[in-house]
N, C-alpha and C positions, 0 to 999 in steps of 0.2 A: 408105375402104370397107373394103379386105380386113381391115383393123383391126377395124371393126363386124363385118363377118361372122362372123371368128374370135370374138370376145368373146360375141355371139351363140349359136354352137356351143357356147362352153365354159359358158355360162352352161345351155343346154337340157340340158346331159350333167349337171350339176351337179342340175339340177332332179330328172331323170331316175333319179339313182342315189341321192339324198335320200329320191323313192318308195319305190323297191326298198326301201333300208335300213326304211322303216318300215311295209312290208308284211310284210317277213320279221320283223317284230318282235311284228306283229298275229297272225301266223301261228302262230308259233313259242314264244311267251309271253302268249298270250291273257291271262293274269290279273295280269301285273307290273303294278307300278307305273307302268313307262313308258309302258306301253299307254292303261291308264285315265289319263295323264296326256294323252297326245298324241289317245284318244279325247273330251276336255274341251275339245281344242285351245288348251289352254296346254303350250307346246312347252317349259317351262322344268324340268329334270329336277333335282330333288333328292333328298337321301337323308337322311332323319330322323335316323342314326345313333341313338347312346345319350343325347340330352341329356335323356330324359324318365327316364332309370332314371339318371340322374348325379342329376339334382332330387330324385328320392327318396329318396334313400340320405346327399345331402352334409348334410342335417343334425343326421344320429346318429355323421359322422367327427369324431373329434378331435385335435388334435395333443398330444403328451404330452412334455415336457420332466423329465428327471430330474435333481434337484439332490443333490451331498454336500457337505456342509459349507458351505453357500453357492454351489457352483461349480456351473456346469451342465455334468453330464458325457455326455449322452445325450440325442437326439433322436426318439422313434418316432410312430408313428401306432396308434390306435385307435378303438373305434364301441363306443356305447350298444346293451348287445342286448337288455337287461332292468329292469326296475324292480318295486320292492316300494312299500307304504307310503309311505316315507320316504326311498328311495335308487335312484338310477342304480345301474346296473351295465356297466363298460368292461371288453370284453375284448381283450386284447393279448398281446404276444410277454415274457414272462420276461426276455427277456437286454434287453429293453427300458428293464426298471424294475431290472434288477440291480444291488444296490449303490444303489441308490436309497435318500436319507432322505427327501427333499420331492418329490412331483411335483404338477406342474400341469397343469392341463389349460386348453386351448383350443378353444373351440368355431369354427364355420366363421364367424359373425358376430364375432368376436374377443372376445368375452365371455370370462372365465377363472374358474377355481376349483381349489381342491385337492383331491387323493384321496388317500384312504386303500389299503391294500392290503391286500383282503381274504388273498391267498396267490397262489403260485404254481409253478411247476414245471417245474424246467430241462429234465427228460427230453424229455416234453412242448411245452416253449417256450411254456406256457402263462401267464398271469396274469390274475386279475381285481383288477379296482380298483372303489372305493365313492366316489359321490360323492353329494351333496345334490339329490331328486330335483328339486326348484324349477331347479336352471340347467340340467335337459337341454333340449336343443332338439327332440329326435328321437328316436327308436327305431326302430333298422332291424330292415327284415324279413329273416327267415331263410328261404330257400331249400332246396333238397334238393340236393348233392351227385351224388349215383346220378341224378338226373334229366336232369343235363348231359350231355351227349356230346360225346367229342373231335371239334372241329371247329366248335364251337359258340364264339360271340363272347363273351368275359367282358373284364371291365375291372378295374384299382384303383384307390384313390384312398388319396392318403395324401402325405407331407410330404418329400421328398425334398429332401437339402440343406437340411434345417432349417426352421422356422417362415416364412419367408418365402416358400416354395413350397407353402406349405398348401392342400390342397385340387385338387394337382394332379391329374386323371387318365390312365390308362396303356390305352391298348386292343388286345387280342389276341386271341386263340384257345385253346381249352382244348388242350393238345398231347399230354396222358396221361395217366391216371387208376392209381391203385394203383401208383405207382413206389415202390420200397423205396429209400431212401435213407440213407449212412451218416453220422451226425453224429459230430463230437469236440466234446466238452465240456471235457474239461482239455487241447486243445488240439493233442494228440499224436495217440494211435491213436484209432480210432473206439471210444466207450463206448454207441452207441444206433443204432437203426435205426429210421428213419420214416416210417410209410407217408403218402405226397403226392400232392397231384394237379401237374401241370407245366403252366405256361402259357410263352407267350412275349410275353406283356404285360410291361412292363418295370419291376421291381422294383428299387429301388435303395434307397442308406443312409436311412434315414427314413421309407421305406415300410414297414418293419418293424411287423406287428402290425395293420396296415389290412386293409380286408375287399377280399376277388376276389369280383366280383359278378357275375351272369347278366347277359342283357340286358333282364332288367325291373327290374331294381336289388334284385335278392336278394341277399343272402349265399350265398354258398358255399364259401367255403375262410375262411381267415386267412392275411396272406401270411408265411413265419417264413424265408425265406433266398434265396439267390442264388447259382450257381457262377459263379466269376467267373475265368476264365481267359483268356488273350490269344487262346486257338483257338477259344472255345466262346462264343458272343452267343446271346441270346435266350432263356437258359432259367431259369425262375424255378418257386420252390415255394410250395404254401398245404396249410394242415393241412384238412382236410375238416371243412366246418360241422359236421357229426355227433358228430364225435371232441372237438371243440373243446368242443359246448355240453356233452357226457359229464363233460369233464375240467374243465370250467369248475363244475358241479354240483359234483361231488368237492370241489373247493375253497370253493365256497361253503357247501357243509356242515362238513367238518372242517379246513378252513384248509390242505388240500394234499390231494395225491394218495395214498391209500395203496396199494401195490402188495404183490403177496406176496413172501416172503422167506426166504430158507433159511439164511443165517450163517453165510459161508464168507469168504474173500478170497481173488481170481484172479488168475492169469496167462494170456495165452496162448501155446500151445504151442510158438509160433513166437519169441515174446520170449526168446532164446537166454542172453544177458548176465544179463536181471533174474532168469531161473532158477538161475543159476548164482550169484549173488547171495546167493539164498533156500537154498543149497545145495540143489536139485531137477536131478537128472538124468534127461532124458528117453531112452527106447530109439530110436533113431536113424529106426526106422520110424515113429514119430507124428512129425507133422507138422502136423496142427492138432487143434482142441478147447479145451478152458478148464482149465487145470489146477489143482487145488485147492491152496492156498499153507497155511493155516490154518483151521481150524473151529473157532466160538464154541462154549463147553460150554452145554450143554441148548439149544442151538438146533435149529429141525427138521432141518437137516443132520446133527447129532449123535446126534439120535434114530434118524435114518436108516442112520446105518453109514456116512457119509461119511466120508471120513479126507485127511490130507494127503498129496499127490502122485497122489492120483484124477485122471484125465483124463476132462472130463464131454465125450462124444460125439454125444449125445440127450438132448432133452427131450421127453420122451411119445415120440412118432412122427417126431420134425423132428432131422434132424442139425445139429448145432451145429459152427461151425469157426471161432468165438471169442466175444469179451465180447460185443460187439455183439448178436449172433444168439442168445446164451444170453441176454440180456437180453428181449431182441423173443421171443421162444419163452416165457420163464418169466414176462412179465407179461401176456403171454396168459391166463394163468388165473387163479380166485380165489382169493382168503383162504380157506385150511381147506380145499381142496382137496386130494385126496393124489394124486398123479401117479407117474411112472416116470421114471428117470433113467439111463442105461445109463452106464457109464464101464470104462475101462480100469486094470487093478489086476492088476498086477505080472504085464503080458503077456497077462491074459487080459479079456475081456469080463463085466461082470456089471453088474446089472438091480437098482437098489434103488426103494423106495418110499418117499414122502415126503411128509407133510400140511403144507402150507404154512403159515407164520403170517404174522406182517406188526410191526411196530416199533411 
C-alpha cells in the first residue's frame, strides 16, 4: 500500500513539474518552434537542421581528382558556380589542381567527366575549371559573406579522405571575419597574406576548394586551408566568395590574375644569412622591412630610382615588416597607379614615387 502511495506521489510531482516547464516555455519563448509544437498538441520536438540547405547545394558540388602521368596525385572538392552557352565553370583551390595533367570530375550522382584548366593563381589559391555544360547537374547559389555574422550557422560539403567520402557535410559557426593569415607558398617563410573567414566547421584534407555555405545553402566562401597543430582544433579558413569571384573573373578573362609589378628581387631584413650570402650588411638597428637585392633594368623600380640595398619600410602609408606584408600592400593597388614607397638608404628615410607596371 505504501509503495502505491509513494508511486502516486512521484507521478503527481512529475506531472506538476512538466506542466510548470511547459508554462515557462510558453511564457518566455512564445514564438519558438517548441511552443508551436506544444500548442498543436504534438509533443515531438524536432530540429529541421540544414537538410534543406544541403539539398540546395549538393548538386553543384563535385569531387576533383588530379592525375599526372596516369597516377592519382591529389583529391579535392569544387563547385559549379557559373555557365555560359557551352560550358560550366567550376571553382576550386589552386593547390588542388597544381601539377595536374588530367582533371577528373565526379558529380554527386556518380557521373563523371574531364575538365580543362582555365587558369589559376597560387597566391589567391583559386583555380577555374571548365566542363561541358551538358554534364553539369546544378549551379550553386552565391551569397554574400558580408551579410553573415559571427556566430551564424555555416556548413561545408566536400570529400575528406577521398572520393569514398564525397558529399560529407560538416556543420559549425562562423568564428571570425577579416582574419589576416600568413601563407607559405614555397614551404619556408611566409610569402603572402590572405584575408579569410574563420570557421569551426571541420575542414579536412579533400575538403579544399569546396564551398562554405550559410544556412540557406548559399556559398559565402571557398575552403582554403586549415591550421593543424596538436594544441589547436576547430580552426578552418575560407576565402570570402566576393574575393573568389573577382579572382575567378580575372582568370577567365586573362588566364591568370594580373597584379602590380615593380621589378625587384627581395629578402626580409631578418634573413641575416641570406643577406650575407648576397653581400649585403644592414645597420644593426634595422630589424624589419624588405631589402632590395637586385633591380631589373627598365623596370618601374629602376625608373623610380630604387637601388640595391634599399630597405623598403612603407608602401603608401602602410608599414611593411616583411615580404608577405609587402606583397599584401602592393597588390591592393591598381596597375598603372603611382604610389609612394619609403625606404631606408644610407641610414636615412627617403620617399620615392613609383608607377606600378605589370608583367
